[in-house]
MARKE-505169 format. One line per field, with one value per residue (C-alpha): residue number from 1; y, x, z. Coordinates in pm, whole numbers, plus 50000, padded with zeros to 5 digits. Each point is the difference from the previous one (the first is absolute). Layout:
// residues N
pos: NUM; ...
py: Y; ...
px: X; ...
pz: Z; ...
//
This chain:
// residues 531
pos: 1; 2; 3; 4; 5; 6; 7; 8; 9; 10; 11; 12; 13; 14; 15; 16; 17; 18; 19; 20; 21; 22; 23; 24; 25; 26; 27; 28; 29; 30; 31; 32; 33; 34; 35; 36; 37; 38; 39; 40; 41; 42; 43; 44; 45; 46; 47; 48; 49; 50; 51; 52; 53; 54; 55; 56; 57; 58; 59; 60; 61; 62; 63; 64; 65; 66; 67; 68; 69; 70; 71; 72; 73; 74; 75; 76; 77; 78; 79; 80; 81; 82; 83; 84; 85; 86; 87; 88; 89; 90; 91; 92; 93; 94; 95; 96; 97; 98; 99; 100; 101; 102; 103; 104; 105; 106; 107; 108; 109; 110; 111; 112; 113; 114; 115; 116; 117; 118; 119; 120; 121; 122; 123; 124; 125; 126; 127; 128; 129; 130; 131; 132; 133; 134; 135; 136; 137; 138; 139; 140; 141; 142; 143; 144; 145; 146; 147; 148; 149; 150; 151; 152; 153; 154; 155; 156; 157; 158; 159; 160; 161; 162; 163; 164; 165; 166; 167; 168; 169; 170; 171; 172; 173; 174; 175; 176; 177; 178; 179; 180; 181; 182; 183; 184; 185; 186; 187; 188; 189; 190; 191; 192; 193; 194; 195; 196; 197; 198; 199; 200; 201; 202; 203; 204; 205; 206; 207; 208; 209; 210; 211; 212; 213; 214; 215; 216; 217; 218; 219; 220; 221; 222; 223; 224; 225; 226; 227; 228; 229; 230; 231; 232; 233; 234; 235; 236; 237; 238; 239; 240; 241; 242; 243; 244; 245; 246; 247; 248; 249; 250; 251; 252; 253; 254; 255; 256; 257; 258; 259; 260; 261; 262; 263; 264; 265; 266; 267; 268; 269; 270; 271; 272; 273; 274; 275; 276; 277; 278; 279; 280; 281; 282; 283; 284; 285; 286; 287; 288; 289; 290; 291; 292; 293; 294; 295; 296; 297; 298; 299; 300; 301; 302; 303; 304; 305; 306; 307; 308; 309; 310; 311; 312; 313; 314; 315; 316; 317; 318; 319; 320; 321; 322; 323; 324; 325; 326; 327; 328; 329; 330; 331; 332; 333; 334; 335; 336; 337; 338; 339; 340; 341; 342; 343; 344; 345; 346; 347; 348; 349; 350; 351; 352; 353; 354; 355; 356; 357; 358; 359; 360; 361; 362; 363; 364; 365; 366; 367; 368; 369; 370; 371; 372; 373; 374; 375; 376; 377; 378; 379; 380; 381; 382; 383; 384; 385; 386; 387; 388; 389; 390; 391; 392; 393; 394; 395; 396; 397; 398; 399; 400; 401; 402; 403; 404; 405; 406; 407; 408; 409; 410; 411; 412; 413; 414; 415; 416; 417; 418; 419; 420; 421; 422; 423; 424; 425; 426; 427; 428; 429; 430; 431; 432; 433; 434; 435; 436; 437; 438; 439; 440; 441; 442; 443; 444; 445; 446; 447; 448; 449; 450; 451; 452; 453; 454; 455; 456; 457; 458; 459; 460; 461; 462; 463; 464; 465; 466; 467; 468; 469; 470; 471; 472; 473; 474; 475; 476; 477; 478; 479; 480; 481; 482; 483; 484; 485; 486; 487; 488; 489; 490; 491; 492; 493; 494; 495; 496; 497; 498; 499; 500; 501; 502; 503; 504; 505; 506; 507; 508; 509; 510; 511; 512; 513; 514; 515; 516; 517; 518; 519; 520; 521; 522; 523; 524; 525; 526; 527; 528; 529; 530; 531
py: 37073; 49650; 49975; 49714; 49908; 49685; 49795; 50230; 49940; 50218; 50313; 49922; 50108; 50331; 50069; 49933; 49692; 49910; 49644; 49789; 50003; 50087; 49871; 49818; 49628; 49709; 49807; 49716; 49933; 49876; 49825; 50316; 50203; 50363; 50289; 50140; 50362; 50061; 50007; 49698; 49984; 49829; 49773; 49985; 49762; 50048; 50224; 49746; 50045; 49724; 49914; 49852; 49919; 50243; 50324; 50193; 50206; 50228; 49826; 50188; 50267; 49761; 49826; 49626; 49804; 49635; 49803; 49716; 50228; 50217; 49719; 49757; 50284; 50003; 49623; 49916; 49713; 50068; 49734; 50045; 49740; 50035; 49800; 50229; 50311; 50018; 50162; 49894; 50189; 49884; 50292; 49937; 49893; 50146; 49801; 50221; 49846; 50194; 49916; 50170; 50272; 49962; 50290; 49774; 49844; 49787; 50077; 49694; 49886; 50334; 50175; 50353; 50233; 50112; 50382; 50245; 49742; 49884; 49622; 49765; 49970; 49761; 50236; 49936; 50160; 49792; 49770; 50025; 49800; 50061; 50170; 50033; 50373; 50132; 50350; 50133; 50145; 49651; 49875; 50291; 49954; 49619; 49919; 50338; 50070; 50360; 50098; 50333; 50183; 50189; 50245; 50129; 49652; 49840; 49717; 49804; 49917; 49707; 49925; 49762; 50191; 49967; 50085; 50170; 49974; 50330; 50081; 49938; 50288; 49909; 50008; 50205; 49788; 49997; 49877; 49639; 49996; 49767; 49719; 49982; 49645; 49938; 49782; 49659; 49656; 49805; 49702; 49806; 50005; 49756; 49784; 49914; 49790; 50005; 49827; 50231; 49706; 49639; 50103; 50339; 50065; 50333; 50042; 50303; 50082; 50265; 50179; 50249; 50269; 50110; 49727; 50231; 49905; 49682; 49757; 49792; 49696; 49741; 49656; 49673; 49670; 49633; 50015; 50304; 50261; 50372; 50169; 50327; 50157; 50274; 50141; 50070; 49894; 49733; 49758; 49860; 49645; 49903; 49753; 49932; 49805; 50107; 49713; 50104; 49674; 50019; 49764; 50266; 50298; 49771; 50207; 50335; 49960; 50267; 50014; 50267; 50070; 50293; 50193; 49940; 49812; 49778; 49881; 49718; 49892; 49648; 49960; 49786; 50143; 50363; 50232; 50342; 50185; 50356; 50142; 50350; 50182; 50288; 50172; 49731; 49718; 49768; 49842; 49706; 49831; 49657; 49840; 49643; 49782; 49688; 49902; 50080; 49818; 49733; 49784; 49876; 49860; 49628; 49899; 49683; 49723; 50029; 49711; 49829; 50140; 49931; 50117; 50335; 50046; 50189; 50367; 50076; 50225; 50336; 50039; 50314; 50029; 50015; 50250; 50217; 49982; 50141; 50324; 50003; 49956; 50256; 50341; 50168; 49862; 50261; 50298; 49870; 50086; 49700; 49898; 50147; 49767; 50129; 49978; 49649; 49877; 50128; 49754; 50100; 49785; 49953; 49879; 49865; 50053; 49708; 49645; 49640; 49969; 50381; 50103; 50366; 50210; 49834; 50135; 49863; 50041; 49827; 49766; 49894; 50066; 50187; 49974; 50290; 49757; 49896; 50355; 50113; 49704; 50061; 50371; 49925; 49761; 50271; 50256; 49743; 49932; 50370; 50075; 49699; 50064; 50336; 49867; 50041; 49726; 49880; 49753; 49888; 49914; 49739; 49851; 49788; 49946; 50008; 50213; 50149; 50169; 50376; 49980; 49763; 50226; 50301; 49767; 49847; 50347; 50088; 49682; 50068; 50363; 50115; 50357; 50036; 49810; 50013; 49821; 49975; 49981; 50053; 50217; 49928; 50203; 49959; 50288; 49851; 50343; 50037; 50009; 50110; 49934; 50080; 49926; 49971; 50054; 49954; 50293; 49753; 49919; 50339; 50086; 50094; 49749; 49855; 50343; 50017; 49991; 49758; 50297; 50119; 49641; 49977; 50325; 49878; 49665; 50170; 50246; 49714; 49806; 50297; 50079; 49663; 49892; 50336; 49892; 50223; 50150; 49912; 50132; 49896; 49894; 49905; 49678; 49775; 49679; 49722; 49909; 50357; 50093; 49705; 50048; 50154; 50158; 50253; 49813; 50065; 49819; 50048; 49978; 49964; 50048; 49875; 49638; 50103; 50237; 49796; 50240; 50003; 49623; 49951; 50217; 49819; 49663; 50130; 49905; 50341; 50191; 49780; 50084; 50371; 49953; 49806; 50258; 50282; 49818; 49910; 50359; 50127; 49748; 50097; 50371; 49933; 49743; 50240; 50184; 49695; 49923; 49673; 50058
px: 65283; 49857; 49729; 49756; 49803; 49788; 49835; 50031; 50363; 50008; 49988; 50342; 50172; 49813; 50094; 50368; 50077; 50367; 50085; 50275; 50165; 49876; 50274; 49865; 49961; 49924; 49678; 49823; 49625; 49743; 50275; 50203; 50288; 49942; 50202; 49835; 50083; 49736; 50020; 50111; 49903; 50103; 49732; 49918; 49737; 49895; 50303; 50254; 50187; 49922; 50249; 49895; 50166; 49749; 49945; 49671; 49969; 49747; 49813; 49742; 49989; 49945; 50230; 50062; 50138; 50118; 49703; 50196; 50227; 49711; 49771; 50261; 50130; 49651; 49991; 49792; 50068; 50052; 49986; 50070; 49867; 50215; 49784; 49702; 50197; 49786; 50099; 49821; 50042; 49859; 50000; 49818; 49649; 50034; 50087; 50112; 50031; 50158; 50116; 50284; 49884; 49639; 49830; 49739; 50091; 49801; 49963; 49865; 49848; 49834; 50119; 50144; 50165; 50357; 49985; 50143; 50034; 50339; 50036; 50238; 50327; 50295; 50301; 50371; 50339; 50248; 50185; 49731; 49693; 49665; 49757; 49623; 49930; 49656; 49860; 50057; 49650; 49856; 50170; 49855; 49644; 50002; 50118; 49988; 50372; 50125; 50205; 50182; 50298; 50287; 50096; 50312; 50151; 49858; 49828; 49679; 49859; 49758; 49857; 49737; 49721; 49981; 49658; 50024; 49686; 49824; 49859; 49630; 49808; 49792; 49639; 49754; 49747; 49662; 49679; 49928; 49699; 49718; 50026; 49708; 49897; 49962; 49708; 50123; 49867; 49867; 49847; 50014; 49654; 50057; 50263; 49934; 50203; 49988; 50208; 50118; 50135; 50103; 50303; 49915; 49792; 49867; 49923; 49796; 49989; 49744; 50020; 49788; 50269; 50328; 50266; 50300; 50288; 49830; 50101; 50315; 50079; 50267; 50035; 50130; 50121; 49973; 49708; 49961; 49753; 49932; 49919; 49805; 49969; 49756; 50119; 49730; 49721; 49745; 49792; 49658; 50133; 50297; 50104; 49878; 50119; 49885; 50034; 50098; 49943; 50358; 50294; 50271; 49822; 49864; 49821; 49970; 50027; 49903; 50110; 49945; 50198; 50026; 50237; 49886; 49802; 50226; 49898; 50205; 49975; 50138; 50161; 50233; 50264; 49944; 50096; 49912; 49761; 49898; 49821; 49853; 49817; 49776; 49729; 49802; 50116; 50298; 50037; 50238; 50088; 50165; 50153; 50125; 50125; 49822; 49636; 49787; 49686; 49929; 49775; 50006; 49721; 50066; 50066; 49883; 50254; 50142; 49988; 50330; 50192; 50334; 50291; 50114; 50361; 50191; 50058; 50367; 50142; 50123; 50378; 50020; 50378; 49959; 49716; 50219; 50298; 49786; 49982; 50374; 50061; 49739; 50060; 49893; 50291; 50243; 50164; 49925; 50243; 50217; 50032; 50295; 50206; 49807; 49653; 50072; 50008; 49651; 49711; 49674; 49700; 49746; 49653; 49762; 49651; 49767; 50079; 49901; 49639; 49960; 49974; 49955; 49777; 49852; 49955; 49868; 50170; 49875; 49789; 50297; 50028; 50316; 50131; 50175; 50247; 50133; 50048; 50178; 50240; 50087; 50067; 50200; 50230; 50058; 50091; 50237; 50171; 50048; 50148; 50230; 50121; 50126; 50176; 49731; 49913; 49640; 49791; 49640; 49725; 49871; 50149; 49703; 49631; 50029; 49825; 50222; 49787; 49983; 50220; 50253; 50070; 50139; 50163; 50206; 50130; 50063; 50202; 50217; 50062; 49872; 50048; 49665; 49669; 49768; 49664; 49848; 49621; 49726; 49701; 49630; 49678; 49629; 50010; 50158; 50116; 50235; 50362; 50349; 50307; 50046; 50262; 49936; 50212; 49911; 50000; 50108; 50316; 50108; 50300; 50343; 50209; 50118; 50083; 49684; 49629; 49747; 49806; 50301; 50062; 49637; 50038; 50309; 49838; 49684; 50203; 50197; 49686; 49824; 50310; 49993; 49634; 49837; 49706; 49758; 50160; 49793; 50270; 50188; 49758; 50015; 49851; 50114; 50017; 50143; 50296; 50138; 49895; 50190; 50319; 50296; 50142; 49843; 49712; 49743; 49704; 49950; 49661; 50102; 49656; 49639; 49929; 49632; 50078; 50017; 50240; 50242; 49969; 50093; 50308; 50102; 49981; 50241; 50366; 50109; 49780; 50121; 50358; 49916; 49836; 50297; 50245; 49809; 49996; 50369; 50096; 49808; 50184; 50340; 49928; 49931; 50256; 50294; 49874; 49923; 50222; 49899; 50037
pz: 60006; 49957; 49738; 50049; 49694; 50008; 49730; 49698; 49902; 49691; 50216; 50146; 49678; 49993; 50363; 49937; 50207; 50011; 49882; 50152; 49655; 49656; 49770; 49693; 50065; 49775; 50080; 49821; 49976; 49744; 49805; 49937; 50148; 50092; 50139; 50312; 50087; 50265; 50377; 50204; 50368; 50319; 50146; 50371; 50136; 50363; 50049; 49872; 49673; 49754; 49725; 49668; 49669; 49852; 50190; 49992; 49680; 49832; 49717; 49791; 50269; 50291; 50246; 49969; 50298; 50022; 50132; 50164; 50205; 50121; 50112; 50133; 50218; 50155; 50060; 49694; 49759; 49630; 49729; 49630; 49755; 49690; 49760; 50044; 50107; 50311; 50330; 50319; 50325; 50333; 50243; 50327; 49890; 49650; 49687; 49711; 49653; 49713; 49647; 49817; 49756; 50118; 50176; 50161; 50335; 50244; 50369; 50183; 49674; 49916; 49684; 50039; 49751; 50068; 50004; 49749; 49721; 50132; 49986; 50185; 49809; 49994; 50005; 50050; 49952; 49796; 50239; 50268; 50095; 49833; 50235; 49991; 50033; 50097; 50053; 50351; 50000; 49942; 50318; 50193; 49877; 50011; 50350; 50172; 50036; 50017; 49692; 50028; 49854; 50161; 49728; 50181; 50034; 49685; 50188; 49962; 50342; 50039; 50343; 50129; 50169; 50375; 50132; 50337; 50209; 50052; 50341; 50012; 50155; 50300; 49888; 50194; 50180; 49834; 50147; 49911; 49769; 50078; 49742; 49762; 49935; 49629; 49904; 49897; 49927; 50297; 49825; 49675; 49846; 49711; 49827; 49634; 49757; 49622; 49735; 49723; 49800; 50050; 50203; 50151; 50312; 50123; 50370; 50117; 50370; 50097; 50337; 50190; 50000; 49844; 49979; 49948; 50232; 50119; 49723; 49969; 49786; 49924; 49842; 50148; 49859; 50104; 49942; 49778; 50121; 49992; 50331; 50048; 50347; 50101; 50331; 50259; 49764; 50090; 49795; 50081; 50006; 50213; 49732; 49650; 49697; 49655; 49754; 49647; 49813; 49872; 50025; 50007; 50159; 50264; 50262; 50174; 50378; 50252; 50363; 50268; 50321; 50240; 49773; 49645; 49741; 49791; 49652; 49846; 49635; 49947; 49657; 49792; 49765; 50092; 49715; 50144; 50226; 50077; 50303; 49958; 50281; 49887; 50199; 50181; 49772; 49972; 49657; 49957; 49671; 50007; 49689; 49979; 49718; 49876; 49962; 50303; 49895; 50257; 49791; 49645; 49789; 49959; 49644; 49828; 49971; 49652; 49761; 49945; 49709; 49846; 50218; 49863; 49908; 50272; 49922; 49954; 50268; 49870; 49977; 50210; 49971; 49622; 50038; 50222; 49766; 49718; 50200; 50068; 49626; 49894; 49845; 50325; 50206; 49870; 50163; 50347; 50282; 50078; 50365; 50187; 50217; 50304; 49845; 49868; 50360; 50082; 49967; 49831; 50100; 49721; 50100; 49734; 50141; 50083; 49878; 50070; 50112; 49982; 49634; 50087; 49777; 49693; 49649; 49672; 49663; 49684; 50212; 50213; 50374; 50095; 50359; 50170; 50160; 49657; 49873; 50315; 49993; 49635; 50059; 50315; 49814; 49739; 50269; 50151; 49666; 49920; 50341; 50004; 49645; 50127; 50307; 50267; 50250; 50036; 50197; 49949; 50246; 49756; 49685; 49898; 50069; 50379; 50261; 50271; 50266; 50035; 50308; 49841; 49702; 50190; 50253; 49717; 49916; 50364; 50061; 49693; 50106; 49664; 49884; 49819; 49973; 49698; 49984; 49650; 49953; 49740; 50087; 49952; 50022; 49947; 49751; 49688; 49884; 50300; 49881; 50089; 50212; 50368; 50265; 50374; 50310; 50366; 50241; 50269; 49801; 49870; 50214; 49865; 50196; 49668; 49857; 49788; 50083; 49856; 49861; 49800; 49885; 49881; 49807; 49817; 49911; 49870; 49792; 49847; 49912; 49844; 49795; 49822; 50023; 49911; 50218; 50190; 50311; 50308; 50230; 50311; 50271; 50365; 50138; 50281; 49795; 50216; 49780; 49985; 50353; 50151; 49798; 50182; 49686; 49759; 49835; 49728; 49847; 49626; 49827; 49633; 49845; 50011; 49913; 49979; 49711; 49679; 49827; 50294; 50044; 49634; 50054; 50318; 49823; 49736; 50039; 49870; 50246; 50286; 49898; 50016; 50340; 50135; 49866; 50169; 50335; 49968; 49918; 50304; 50218; 49858; 50039; 50369; 50105; 49959; 50308; 50216; 50298; 50167; 50378
//
């Protein structure tokens, strides 16, 4: 009588399954040679016998099967990267990433634990090919295949599930209820604007009813603008332009037609925006880069003075090499032949006419743009000294636009994008490190999500910097939102906090920061597959 036991392999021994043969065989794994006296099974995938140099065996009470033979029999692709001992399986829409002797795998970029404490193993019989063996139960739970045993024949049976449609019962007719009209907004009662800071505008739209389900939004380029639509809602004026007195958040324009009221915010260098409907109110927050003040107080013509000596430009290559030569650049994982081909785009925030946030240390003004460029060169040097390939959005005091930066990465088919920034706050006690990802660029097409990438970068930074953990956060910053590949924006610390500013001006602390960012990149790039 056939005994079918699925998933829990250890029970097969107790129930007396009959192996194909049980003579002692010599197998090699973990650098040693061992005599195996347990059961050896035939392997059938989708009803067809599959032959392998290493047959399925019982290891620590659980069945191991050769991963390549199982998945390639189902039309999947299997790649083994020898340098990092990484196995990658693409099965339908699932990407499975495993490492030898590691019980943590990744399914479409999400970490999972391989069950029962059994890890993937490289096993071979002398004279045969080395095979990657994985637990049969892991295959079942990961991709939904059926894994069963035929105890009478000593066979492991693996089959892809075929979902047969079930007949849908004919529903009994029910009387159509009279729809109840929910009260909703009919009119906009007011539109107010307020600047939170020099580069952040708040827009509050009040209505005479609930706005839920009526609001949509999007942004456009050439020229840049944010658009908010309120479906079926009217405004007292058919058209209206609200002047903001700003050069880069130029105006709020309102237009009404038979279907909607449309509100357009004209901007330059859009960084991010949010639109949040709640109750009778829609609140929008628009952030741009640069100085929005439209007027400046004229200054008196200075008296002629002696021409100052030009300030020597920093040797950023030398600055970067100090990080590559530092004590922290040790024990890092060298690039495999595959990972060495992948390009990492490094983006130093701000630059040129945009100094970014400003801080003061010992009476001297410190620009964010200078700190970010220095740290970026250090990240570059660490990565390249270990065999990884990098590119930079800027190598000097230039100002690529917020659309040009991600476009550079997209054109180069980069694997990862990292934008490096320094934070600032009105409260001088604010401190800590945080890393952002965009919810609009958080898919797993590259084998890893931006959120997971952000987590790895933050963990690396905290490891070396010992700074306050402000967490992984979500914001639709333009540079990470417009990148095709996994992308993160790093806020190293607060330039407005004198203690943190002093640290960030230190070469040693910059080396620690760069090492943390580099380690987060390296811990991610192993899983990246550029489409």
